[in-house]
N, C-alpha and C positions, 0 to 999 in steps of 0.2 A: 655380372649382371645382377645376381642375387644380392650382393653387397650394396650395389647402387640402389636397388629397390628398397632395401631396408633403411638406407640412409634417407631416402626420399620420404618414407613413411614417418621416420622420426622427426623430420623437419616439419611435416604437416601437423603432427601431434603437438609440437612445441610452439606452434604459431599462436594459439589462443590460450586463455586461462579462464577458470571459473573460480570465483571468490565467494565463499559461504560465510557471511558475517553474522555473528550472534547479536541479538537484541541487547541494547544497553539500558533502555528505559521505555516504558509504555504508559499510556494513560488516555484520558478523554478530555476533550473540550466540548462543552455544549453550546447551543446557539445563544445562550445568555452570557457567554464568555467565562464560565465557571469551569475550572480544571479539577479533575480527580486523577490520582496517580495509581499506577500498578494494575490497571485493568485495561480492557480494550473493547468494551461493548460498542457497537455502532447501531444507529437507528433510534427508536424510542419505545419505551415500555411504560406500564402503569407506575413502576418505581422510578423511572427516569423519563418523564413525559416531554422534557425539553430535548429535542433531537441532538444526538451525540455523534461525534466523529472521533476516531482513535488515531493517536500518533505512535510511531515506532522510531526510536533513535538508533543509529548505527554509526560505526567508525569506518569511513571509507579509505583510510590510509593504506591498507594492504593493496588496494587497486590504484593508488595514486599515479596519475600520469598515463594510465592505460586508455585505449579506445574502446568505449562501451558498445556492444552490439545487442545486449539484452539485459534486463533486470526484472526481478520478481520477488515477491514475498511469500514465504512458507509460514503460515500462521496456524497455531494450534487451535482446533475447534472446541466447541462447547456443546453440552447437551441442553443448555439453557438458551432456547431461541424461540421465536414466534414469527413465522413468515405467513403473511396473510394476503398478499397480492399476487396476481399473475400477469405476465406479459403476453398479450393475445397473439403476437406474431412469433413467439418462441416455441420451438418444438416441444410438444408435450403440454402446452397450455391452450385452453383449460383442459383438465382440472389442475394441472401442476402449478403449484405456487413457487415463485422464484424470488430471490433476493439478489439485487445487483450491487456488487461490491466494487466501488471505484477506488483506484489508487492514484495518488498525486504526490509529486515531489513538493517539498515545502516551498512557499513563496518567500524567497530569501530577501526580497526587497521590502517586505512588510513585517518580518519578525525574525529574531535570532533563534538558534537552537536553544539557548539558555532560557529565553522567554517562553518558548513552547513547553519545555520539559520541567521548568520550575516555577513559572509564573502563575498568576490567577487574576481574574477581573481586569484583563487588558482589553480596553475598548476595541471593538471590531476585529479581534484576533480570529474568532471563528469565521466571520464574514470574509476576511482577507485570505484565509488559508483553505476554507472548506466550501465556499460558495463557487459554483461551477463557472460563473462569469468572471470570477477573480483568479481562479486556479483550476484549470481544466484537468481532467484525469489523463494520466499517461497510459492507462489501460484499465480494464475491468474484467470481472468474471461473474457469471450468474451461478448461484448455488441454490439448491432446493432444501437444504437443511443447515444446521449449525456445525456439523461435524466435518464435512468436506475433506476427509482424510487424504493427505498427500497433494491437495490442490495447490498449485503455485499461482499466485495472483499477480498478473502482469502489471508492471508499472512503467514500462518504457515504450510500448508499441506506438502510441500517438506522438511521442517525442522523436521517434526514429524515422518517421515518414518524411518524404521529400515532396513538398515542403512540410515542416513539422505542423501537426494539428494540436499540439499541447506545448506549453512553455518548455524550452530547452534548459533543464535545470540539473539533471543527473550527470550529464557529461561534464559541465563546468565544475560541479561538486567533486567529481572523481579527479578532475585535473588538479584541484586544490588539495584534496585529502581532508582529513578531519571529520568531525561529527556532522551528521545530516539527519533529517527527519523525513519519513514517508507517512502520508496520511491515508487512512482507510475510511470510506464514507458510504452511506446508503445512497444509491444513485437512481432508484426507481421506487416511488412510493405514492399511493393515493392519499395517505394521511387520514383515512376515513374511520378506521376502527380502533385507534388509540394504541395499538401495539404492532410494531414491525421491527424486529431487531434480531441480531445474532451476536454470539460471543458474550452472552450474559454470564454473570457470576464468575468472571475470569480473574486471574491474578497474574502478576508479572511472570513471563516465561522467557528466559534467555535464549531458548531454542527457537523462538520466533525469529526467523532468519531472512536476511536479505541476500539474494544471490545476484552477483554481478558477473556477466559473461563478457569477455573482451576478445579482441582480435589479435592482441600482441602480448 
């Protein structure tokens, strides 16, 4: 009986896998379709008044062909941030200020990985990748500062619902393997004070990680 129980436990443990994928490239595109490399600020500041979204590139090959049950990003925080809005229905608001970080899989019908991570001045790239009507979030997290140590930013929740409430893009990308981009964006902003951003003064960090959880 003991042997059978141990065998059963081993089978359960072997059923799923977790893949921790290091970042290959990061940067920003702003609403004017200008790209900057090796940083990942999102939102807008006095130095970067055109609203920005960040891209993170990963190689999904280790998880190729697996069935995805969850996906998230672990992103290194920064002491350079300015959060100036609050969500009135959120616990602790007011007076707590919050920044809503939306995560979306790249819109593969509108741009390639190469265009996102090496291009510049590509018409409508920001609109097609970062406008909510074009590319809805797969998940989001509210943060109250730019540090958020250990927070994992969900990017699969709305894709995994039945029926999906976000474009189904991570599972097909895992099926194919190869490089893929996840976007991070400011998803709640009044736009009234001129500054609302996190992850300012950042540089490329290979430890910015995509975690993919599978059932097989």
